[in-house]
Residue, then its C-alpha position, 0 to 999 in steps of 0.5 A: m594756154q595749155a602747158n606742154i611738158k614731158t617731165p612727170v607731173f601729178i594732179g591731185w583731185d579733191i571732189g567735194g559736194a560743193h567744190l572741186k579742187a585740184a593741185w598740180l605738183n611736179a615730180y619733186g613734190e613741189v606745188i606748181a598751182v592749185y585750183q577750185e571750181p564751184c561744183p554743186l554735185w547734188q544738182g547732177l553729175n554734169k556739174l562735176e564734169k563741167a568743173l572738171t573740164a574747166i580745170l583740165i584746160q589749165l593743166p598739162r596733158q602729157a606725162v600726167q598721173h591723176i590721183i583722186t580723193m572725195s567727200g562728194e559721195l554724201v550728196d543726196l544725188f546718190s541713194t547711198r554713199a557707195e553709189g556715190v563713190v562708184e559714180i564719181i570714180a566712173l565719171m573721173q575715169r571717163v573724162l580723164e581717160q587714164q587707165a592708171l587713175q589712182v583712188y585714195a582709199g585712206r587706210k588702204g593707201f592707193i588703189l587703181a580705179a579699175d581695181v576698186l572693189a565693193e569692200d574698198i568703198d568705206d575706205i574711199a568715202s570721205a577720206n580726204w581729211l586723212a590725206s591732209v593729216s597724213y602729209v602734215a604728220r610726215q613733216l611735224e612730230q606732233g600737233l593739231l591740224v584744223d582745216i576750216g573750209s566752206t562747209t566743214t571743219d576737220i580737227l585732227l590730232f597727230q603724234h609721233q609723226q602719225p595720225d592719232v584719230l578716234g573716228y574714220t567715217d563721217f558718223q564716227r568723226l561727228a561723234s568724236a568731234e573731229l568733224v564739226y559740220t560748220g564752215i565759213v561760206r555755206t553754213a546756215v546762220m540758224a545752224v550757228s546761232q540760236e540766240v544773240h545779244f542785240a540792241g541791248q537784249a537777248v533775241g532769238v534767231m529764226s530757224e529759217y534759211f535767210a542767211s549763211t555764214a558767207d554773209i557773216y564774213r562779208l560783213t566782218n570783211e574776212l571773206n576772200e571773193l575767190h572763195d565765195q563761189s556758192t549762191t546766196a540764201d536768197g539768190q541775190a547779190k554778194t555785197r555787204q548791203a545785201s548780206a546785212r539785209r539777209l542777216a537782219r531777216m534772221i532776227g525779224c528785221d529789215a536792214e533799215d531798222f538799225p544802222v549798218a554798224q549794228w549789223r556788223q556788230l551782230a555779224h561779229i557776235i555770230r562769228e564768235q559763237q562759231l569760233c567758240r564751237i570750233q575752239l571747244a572741239c579743238e580743246k577736246q582733241l588736245q586733251r588727248a595729247a601726250p602730257a609732255s608735248i607742246p602741241r601746235l595748231i596747223g591751219a588749213g582751209i579758207g577759214r584758217f584765219l580762225v585757226r590762227e585766232i584760236a591758237d592765240k587764245l590758247g597760247m599755242e604756236y600757229i603754223d600755216f599749211d602753206a609753210l609746209f610746202t615749197m612753191p616754185a615761181q609759177k603761182t595761181s591766185m589760190q593758195i596751197a592751204d585752200c586746197a589741202p587734201a588735193v595737194a596732200v593726196a598728190y604728194l602722198a602718191i609721189v613719195d609713197a605707194s600707200a598713205a601713212p597708216c591711220q592709228m585708231g585711238 
C-alpha cells in the first residue's frame, strides 16, 4: 500500500550496474526502510526503469526529496562513463518527475540534476563510496570502513572525522587497493582462485565462467536469499546441489565424483582465498593509520560477515554500519548496512547542503 504523508521524507538512490538500492529516511535522519531490486543495467536502461518503478510503488508520493548516487555508469551499455552519467540522470529525472532532484557529486557535494555540467561528471561517477565513508566519519573519530557487496569491496580509511583516501576514481582506487573488485555474489570463481588443495593434491582452477561466488556462499550457508538476485553462471537453479555441480566443473569434475562434504570443503577453501585478499587490502590501508590510534573495522554491505571475521583475525573492534543509525518501528526485510551508500547519501542531504570534503592522501 502506498504511504500518504505530508511531513518531508528523503529517498536516497544508489544506482549500480547490477542492483538498484533505495533508502527512505524521515526529516530527522531516521531510516524508515531500505530496498533492493535487481537491475542488470548492461542489458538496457529499461532494466533501471523497471527496478525504479518496483521500488517507487512502495514509497510515499508527497513531500519527497530524491537524492541519487551511482556506479552504474561503468557498464558497457554506455560508450563512455560520461555518457552513462548523463543517461542515468536523464532517466531518473524523467521517471521521478522532480525538478529539485539532487545528484551527489562527491567532493563537490550536491548538485541539482538540471544544473549538472560536463565538468561535474568525474565527481559524480562512482562516488557512492564517498557518501558512505563521509557519513561514518561524522559518527566516529577514526576507523576503516569495509563495504563488501555483491560485486566489489570498498576499503576506506577515515581519521579525525574525515575521509582519508588515496584515490577518487575507480582507476585510482584500484591502484591504491581501496577498491578490490571482488564480491560475494557476482564474482567469477576463476577471478578468486587459480589453484586449490583438493583431494590431497594441488589442483589448478579452470579459467571458465562455470561458477560464481554466490555458489561458494550457498555451499558455506552464508548467502541470504534476499541478496541472491543475480542469475547463476549456467542459468540454472540456486540450490546447494546445483552450486556443487557448478563448482565441480571449475576443477574438471562432476558433482558425483566426490561426496557433498568435499564440495563444501572446497567452497571454504575458495572463501578463505577471497577473505585473505580482502584482509591484505585492509592491512595495507591500516598502515596509514595514525601511530597512536586504535582503529576499528566498520562493516557494511551484504558480505560484512567477512569484515567481522577479519576484525577477529586482526584483534580489532568490529562495528556494524547498522549500529550507526536509529531505526523506527517500521522495518523491511533488508537491513540498513545492506544499502549503505543509499542510506548515507540521503542522510548527508538532510544534514548538510554538501558532503564532507574528501581529504586526498
